[in-house]
ZADO-1210 file (C-alpha; in nm, 4 decimals, padded with zeros to 6 digits):
<atoms>
<atom x="16.6840" y="-06.9405" z="04.9554" code="UNK" pos="1"/>
<atom x="16.4368" y="-06.6561" z="04.8970" code="UNK" pos="2"/>
<atom x="16.1545" y="-06.8970" z="04.9702" code="UNK" pos="3"/>
<atom x="16.3027" y="-06.9793" z="05.3127" code="UNK" pos="4"/>
<atom x="16.3419" y="-06.6076" z="05.3903" code="UNK" pos="5"/>
<atom x="15.9798" y="-06.5393" z="05.2911" code="UNK" pos="6"/>
<atom x="15.8543" y="-06.8254" z="05.5107" code="UNK" pos="7"/>
<atom x="16.0676" y="-06.6957" z="05.7981" code="UNK" pos="8"/>
<atom x="15.9297" y="-06.3420" z="05.7617" code="UNK" pos="9"/>
<atom x="15.5755" y="-06.4775" z="05.7384" code="UNK" pos="10"/>
<atom x="15.6323" y="-06.6913" z="06.0486" code="UNK" pos="11"/>
<atom x="15.7634" y="-06.3954" z="06.2478" code="UNK" pos="12"/>
<atom x="15.4677" y="-06.1825" z="06.1321" code="UNK" pos="13"/>
<atom x="15.2200" y="-06.4515" z="06.2371" code="UNK" pos="14"/>
<atom x="15.3921" y="-06.4922" z="06.5739" code="UNK" pos="15"/>
<atom x="15.3932" y="-06.1141" z="06.6266" code="UNK" pos="16"/>
<atom x="15.0232" y="-06.1054" z="06.5365" code="UNK" pos="17"/>
<atom x="14.9476" y="-06.3805" z="06.7894" code="UNK" pos="18"/>
<atom x="15.1411" y="-06.1989" z="07.0647" code="UNK" pos="19"/>
<atom x="14.9679" y="-05.8698" z="06.9777" code="UNK" pos="20"/>
<atom x="14.6239" y="-06.0335" z="06.9715" code="UNK" pos="21"/>
<atom x="14.6854" y="-06.2085" z="07.3036" code="UNK" pos="22"/>
<atom x="14.8290" y="-05.8910" z="07.4618" code="UNK" pos="23"/>
<atom x="14.5183" y="-05.6956" z="07.3634" code="UNK" pos="24"/>
<atom x="14.3078" y="-05.9341" z="07.5754" code="UNK" pos="25"/>
<atom x="14.5183" y="-05.8715" z="07.8897" code="UNK" pos="26"/>
<atom x="14.3789" y="-05.6583" z="08.1752" code="UNK" pos="27"/>
<atom x="14.3962" y="-05.2809" z="08.1404" code="UNK" pos="28"/>
<atom x="14.5676" y="-05.2451" z="08.4783" code="UNK" pos="29"/>
<atom x="14.8690" y="-05.4052" z="08.6401" code="UNK" pos="30"/>
<atom x="14.9124" y="-05.4508" z="09.0136" code="UNK" pos="31"/>
<atom x="15.1947" y="-05.6137" z="09.2020" code="UNK" pos="32"/>
<atom x="15.3425" y="-05.5939" z="09.5483" code="UNK" pos="33"/>
<atom x="15.6272" y="-05.7227" z="09.7591" code="UNK" pos="34"/>
<atom x="15.6555" y="-05.7361" z="10.1384" code="UNK" pos="35"/>
<atom x="15.9349" y="-05.7691" z="10.3917" code="UNK" pos="36"/>
<atom x="15.9412" y="-05.8111" z="10.7676" code="UNK" pos="37"/>
<atom x="16.1689" y="-05.5525" z="10.9302" code="UNK" pos="38"/>
<atom x="16.2788" y="-05.5687" z="11.2932" code="UNK" pos="39"/>
<atom x="16.1829" y="-05.2075" z="11.3667" code="UNK" pos="40"/>
<atom x="15.8724" y="-05.0170" z="11.4695" code="UNK" pos="41"/>
<atom x="15.6625" y="-04.8464" z="11.1992" code="UNK" pos="42"/>
<atom x="15.7609" y="-04.5112" z="11.3539" code="UNK" pos="43"/>
<atom x="16.1282" y="-04.5863" z="11.2835" code="UNK" pos="44"/>
<atom x="16.0633" y="-04.7007" z="10.9258" code="UNK" pos="45"/>
<atom x="15.8132" y="-04.4351" z="10.8176" code="UNK" pos="46"/>
<atom x="16.0641" y="-04.1431" z="10.7817" code="UNK" pos="47"/>
<atom x="16.2783" y="-04.3500" z="10.5420" code="UNK" pos="48"/>
<atom x="15.9862" y="-04.3704" z="10.2986" code="UNK" pos="49"/>
<atom x="15.8016" y="-04.0451" z="10.3694" code="UNK" pos="50"/>
<atom x="16.1129" y="-03.8405" z="10.2779" code="UNK" pos="51"/>
<atom x="16.2107" y="-03.8952" z="09.9143" code="UNK" pos="52"/>
<atom x="16.5749" y="-03.8029" z="09.9822" code="UNK" pos="53"/>
<atom x="16.5888" y="-04.0741" z="10.2491" code="UNK" pos="54"/>
<atom x="16.4003" y="-04.3058" z="10.0116" code="UNK" pos="55"/>
<atom x="16.6714" y="-04.2509" z="09.7506" code="UNK" pos="56"/>
<atom x="16.9359" y="-04.3822" z="09.9924" code="UNK" pos="57"/>
<atom x="16.7896" y="-04.7350" z="09.9765" code="UNK" pos="58"/>
<atom x="16.6058" y="-04.7313" z="09.6441" code="UNK" pos="59"/>
<atom x="16.7243" y="-05.0068" z="09.4094" code="UNK" pos="60"/>
<atom x="16.6716" y="-04.7765" z="09.1127" code="UNK" pos="61"/>
<atom x="16.9067" y="-04.5032" z="09.2335" code="UNK" pos="62"/>
<atom x="17.1897" y="-04.7573" z="09.2633" code="UNK" pos="63"/>
<atom x="17.1686" y="-04.8436" z="08.8948" code="UNK" pos="64"/>
<atom x="17.3015" y="-04.5036" z="08.7923" code="UNK" pos="65"/>
<atom x="17.5681" y="-04.3334" z="09.0042" code="UNK" pos="66"/>
<atom x="17.5382" y="-04.0267" z="08.7765" code="UNK" pos="67"/>
<atom x="17.1610" y="-03.9859" z="08.8052" code="UNK" pos="68"/>
<atom x="17.0509" y="-03.6220" z="08.8058" code="UNK" pos="69"/>
<atom x="16.7969" y="-03.5605" z="09.0820" code="UNK" pos="70"/>
<atom x="16.5963" y="-03.2543" z="09.1819" code="UNK" pos="71"/>
<atom x="16.3866" y="-03.2481" z="09.4991" code="UNK" pos="72"/>
<atom x="16.1175" y="-02.9890" z="09.5546" code="UNK" pos="73"/>
<atom x="15.8296" y="-02.9122" z="09.7861" code="UNK" pos="74"/>
<atom x="15.8313" y="-02.9775" z="10.1591" code="UNK" pos="75"/>
<atom x="16.1123" y="-03.1671" z="10.3352" code="UNK" pos="76"/>
<atom x="15.8883" y="-03.4755" z="10.3558" code="UNK" pos="77"/>
<atom x="15.5297" y="-03.5879" z="10.3258" code="UNK" pos="78"/>
<atom x="15.2529" y="-03.4776" z="10.0934" code="UNK" pos="79"/>
<atom x="15.3799" y="-03.2571" z="09.8128" code="UNK" pos="80"/>
<atom x="15.7461" y="-03.3586" z="09.8269" code="UNK" pos="81"/>
<atom x="15.8623" y="-03.4302" z="09.4726" code="UNK" pos="82"/>
<atom x="16.1612" y="-03.6014" z="09.3162" code="UNK" pos="83"/>
<atom x="16.2408" y="-03.5516" z="08.9463" code="UNK" pos="84"/>
<atom x="16.5215" y="-03.7571" z="08.7969" code="UNK" pos="85"/>
<atom x="16.6995" y="-03.8178" z="08.4694" code="UNK" pos="86"/>
<atom x="16.9242" y="-04.1217" z="08.4503" code="UNK" pos="87"/>
<atom x="17.0705" y="-04.3848" z="08.2269" code="UNK" pos="88"/>
<atom x="16.8665" y="-04.6375" z="08.0274" code="UNK" pos="89"/>
<atom x="16.8158" y="-04.8566" z="08.3353" code="UNK" pos="90"/>
<atom x="16.6477" y="-04.5886" z="08.5499" code="UNK" pos="91"/>
<atom x="16.5044" y="-04.3652" z="08.2795" code="UNK" pos="92"/>
<atom x="16.3482" y="-04.0300" z="08.3583" code="UNK" pos="93"/>
<atom x="16.0423" y="-03.9216" z="08.5468" code="UNK" pos="94"/>
<atom x="15.9036" y="-03.7929" z="08.8712" code="UNK" pos="95"/>
<atom x="15.7441" y="-03.9162" z="09.1903" code="UNK" pos="96"/>
<atom x="15.5370" y="-03.7092" z="09.4304" code="UNK" pos="97"/>
<atom x="15.4044" y="-03.8047" z="09.7716" code="UNK" pos="98"/>
<atom x="15.0256" y="-03.7813" z="09.7558" code="UNK" pos="99"/>
<atom x="14.9325" y="-03.9391" z="10.0890" code="UNK" pos="100"/>
<atom x="15.1080" y="-03.9580" z="10.4245" code="UNK" pos="101"/>
<atom x="14.9405" y="-04.1264" z="10.7192" code="UNK" pos="102"/>
<atom x="15.2009" y="-04.1646" z="10.9938" code="UNK" pos="103"/>
<atom x="15.3181" y="-04.4261" z="11.0663" code="UNK" pos="104"/>
<atom x="15.1139" y="-04.6633" z="10.8511" code="UNK" pos="105"/>
<atom x="15.0825" y="-04.5531" z="10.4868" code="UNK" pos="106"/>
<atom x="15.2538" y="-04.3468" z="10.2187" code="UNK" pos="107"/>
<atom x="15.0984" y="-04.3001" z="09.8744" code="UNK" pos="108"/>
<atom x="15.2880" y="-04.1736" z="09.5710" code="UNK" pos="109"/>
<atom x="15.2233" y="-04.0836" z="09.2083" code="UNK" pos="110"/>
<atom x="15.4974" y="-04.2137" z="08.9773" code="UNK" pos="111"/>
<atom x="15.5170" y="-04.0696" z="08.6267" code="UNK" pos="112"/>
<atom x="15.7831" y="-04.2048" z="08.3911" code="UNK" pos="113"/>
<atom x="15.8753" y="-04.0329" z="08.0666" code="UNK" pos="114"/>
<atom x="16.1567" y="-04.2673" z="07.9641" code="UNK" pos="115"/>
<atom x="16.2202" y="-04.5498" z="07.8741" code="UNK" pos="116"/>
<atom x="15.8419" y="-04.5858" z="07.8389" code="UNK" pos="117"/>
<atom x="15.5826" y="-04.3291" z="07.9391" code="UNK" pos="118"/>
<atom x="15.3567" y="-04.4513" z="08.2171" code="UNK" pos="119"/>
<atom x="15.1721" y="-04.3296" z="08.5206" code="UNK" pos="120"/>
<atom x="15.1415" y="-04.5493" z="08.8300" code="UNK" pos="121"/>
<atom x="15.0155" y="-04.5270" z="09.1846" code="UNK" pos="122"/>
<atom x="15.2585" y="-04.6513" z="09.4481" code="UNK" pos="123"/>
<atom x="15.1665" y="-04.7380" z="09.8061" code="UNK" pos="124"/>
<atom x="15.3738" y="-04.8351" z="10.1054" code="UNK" pos="125"/>
<atom x="15.1937" y="-04.9868" z="10.4011" code="UNK" pos="126"/>
<atom x="15.3531" y="-05.0516" z="10.7398" code="UNK" pos="127"/>
<atom x="15.1762" y="-05.3029" z="10.9625" code="UNK" pos="128"/>
<atom x="15.3108" y="-05.3764" z="11.3110" code="UNK" pos="129"/>
<atom x="15.3469" y="-05.7473" z="11.3846" code="UNK" pos="130"/>
<atom x="15.4847" y="-05.8275" z="11.7276" code="UNK" pos="131"/>
<atom x="15.8239" y="-05.6593" z="11.7544" code="UNK" pos="132"/>
<atom x="15.8541" y="-05.6247" z="11.3772" code="UNK" pos="133"/>
<atom x="15.6802" y="-05.4414" z="11.0940" code="UNK" pos="134"/>
<atom x="15.5567" y="-05.5851" z="10.7671" code="UNK" pos="135"/>
<atom x="15.6375" y="-05.3304" z="10.4970" code="UNK" pos="136"/>
<atom x="15.4540" y="-05.3737" z="10.1668" code="UNK" pos="137"/>
<atom x="15.5560" y="-05.1884" z="09.8495" code="UNK" pos="138"/>
<atom x="15.2766" y="-05.2000" z="09.5898" code="UNK" pos="139"/>
<atom x="15.2268" y="-05.0446" z="09.2486" code="UNK" pos="140"/>
<atom x="14.9227" y="-05.0165" z="09.0257" code="UNK" pos="141"/>
<atom x="14.8857" y="-04.8563" z="08.6857" code="UNK" pos="142"/>
<atom x="14.7150" y="-04.8535" z="08.3492" code="UNK" pos="143"/>
<atom x="14.8509" y="-05.0775" z="08.0757" code="UNK" pos="144"/>
<atom x="14.8894" y="-04.9390" z="07.7244" code="UNK" pos="145"/>
<atom x="14.9008" y="-05.1912" z="07.4391" code="UNK" pos="146"/>
<atom x="15.2821" y="-05.1579" z="07.4329" code="UNK" pos="147"/>
<atom x="15.2941" y="-05.2287" z="07.8080" code="UNK" pos="148"/>
<atom x="15.0656" y="-05.5290" z="07.7594" code="UNK" pos="149"/>
<atom x="15.2992" y="-05.6679" z="07.4924" code="UNK" pos="150"/>
<atom x="15.5944" y="-05.6133" z="07.7265" code="UNK" pos="151"/>
<atom x="15.3991" y="-05.7899" z="08.0008" code="UNK" pos="152"/>
<atom x="15.3359" y="-06.0899" z="07.7734" code="UNK" pos="153"/>
<atom x="15.6972" y="-06.1095" z="07.6581" code="UNK" pos="154"/>
<atom x="15.8875" y="-06.0173" z="07.9766" code="UNK" pos="155"/>
<atom x="15.6296" y="-05.9893" z="08.2538" code="UNK" pos="156"/>
<atom x="15.5888" y="-05.6643" z="08.4463" code="UNK" pos="157"/>
<atom x="15.5873" y="-05.8481" z="08.7789" code="UNK" pos="158"/>
<atom x="15.9031" y="-06.0401" z="08.6854" code="UNK" pos="159"/>
<atom x="16.0641" y="-05.7165" z="08.5698" code="UNK" pos="160"/>
<atom x="15.9748" y="-05.4882" z="08.8651" code="UNK" pos="161"/>
<atom x="15.9048" y="-05.7329" z="09.1480" code="UNK" pos="162"/>
<atom x="16.2704" y="-05.8262" z="09.2054" code="UNK" pos="163"/>
<atom x="16.3584" y="-05.4543" z="09.2183" code="UNK" pos="164"/>
<atom x="16.1014" y="-05.4045" z="09.4941" code="UNK" pos="165"/>
<atom x="16.2479" y="-05.7053" z="09.6770" code="UNK" pos="166"/>
<atom x="16.6002" y="-05.5576" z="09.6513" code="UNK" pos="167"/>
<atom x="16.4770" y="-05.2217" z="09.7753" code="UNK" pos="168"/>
<atom x="16.2954" y="-05.3705" z="10.0738" code="UNK" pos="169"/>
<atom x="16.6019" y="-05.5822" z="10.1567" code="UNK" pos="170"/>
<atom x="16.8172" y="-05.2672" z="10.1437" code="UNK" pos="171"/>
<atom x="16.5739" y="-05.0807" z="10.3710" code="UNK" pos="172"/>
<atom x="16.5730" y="-05.3764" z="10.6100" code="UNK" pos="173"/>
<atom x="16.9536" y="-05.3904" z="10.6190" code="UNK" pos="174"/>
<atom x="16.9786" y="-05.0149" z="10.6717" code="UNK" pos="175"/>
<atom x="16.7294" y="-05.0100" z="10.9603" code="UNK" pos="176"/>
<atom x="16.8335" y="-05.3298" z="11.1318" code="UNK" pos="177"/>
<atom x="17.2064" y="-05.2436" z="11.1113" code="UNK" pos="178"/>
<atom x="17.1304" y="-04.9007" z="11.2555" code="UNK" pos="179"/>
<atom x="16.9406" y="-05.0602" z="11.5459" code="UNK" pos="180"/>
<atom x="17.2351" y="-05.2957" z="11.6136" code="UNK" pos="181"/>
<atom x="17.4893" y="-05.0121" z="11.6109" code="UNK" pos="182"/>
<atom x="17.2744" y="-04.8149" z="11.8562" code="UNK" pos="183"/>
<atom x="17.2875" y="-05.1101" z="12.1010" code="UNK" pos="184"/>
<atom x="17.6680" y="-05.1534" z="12.0768" code="UNK" pos="185"/>
</atoms>
């Protein structure tokens, strides 16, 4: 019985070593993006991203914690506006600040998480007109610590965050397209 336990522990240690060794060979940065086509002009979409309070109304992360504690500071929108939050284990804690605002085509942000895992990422939203619609792309890029690389190997950062970006873009699309329909009625 002890022999089986020792072999099991040794097997887990070897497997952990393989995962760690493989993770250490992964790229030092992670980049992923999601896009959605929204039936609205970039000028109508831009304020919903360039104002972090408006952003919070469709953010998939805010919906995961109805008791999230948020503090907004800086200007009402655009460069320098900041959102600090502290939430449950699903949303963690951190801050985001708008670092670039080029109306109506691009918003850049700096995202710094302190919990559940410390990280610092650059976020970019691009709005590209396409006929009577706009293609909105939500992208994120950041450095990968060894712990983040292991998480990427085991879970996949794109698989973990990509669906959240898709949900957020779908929520933004619903919000804007429903608003346009109600204005017509």
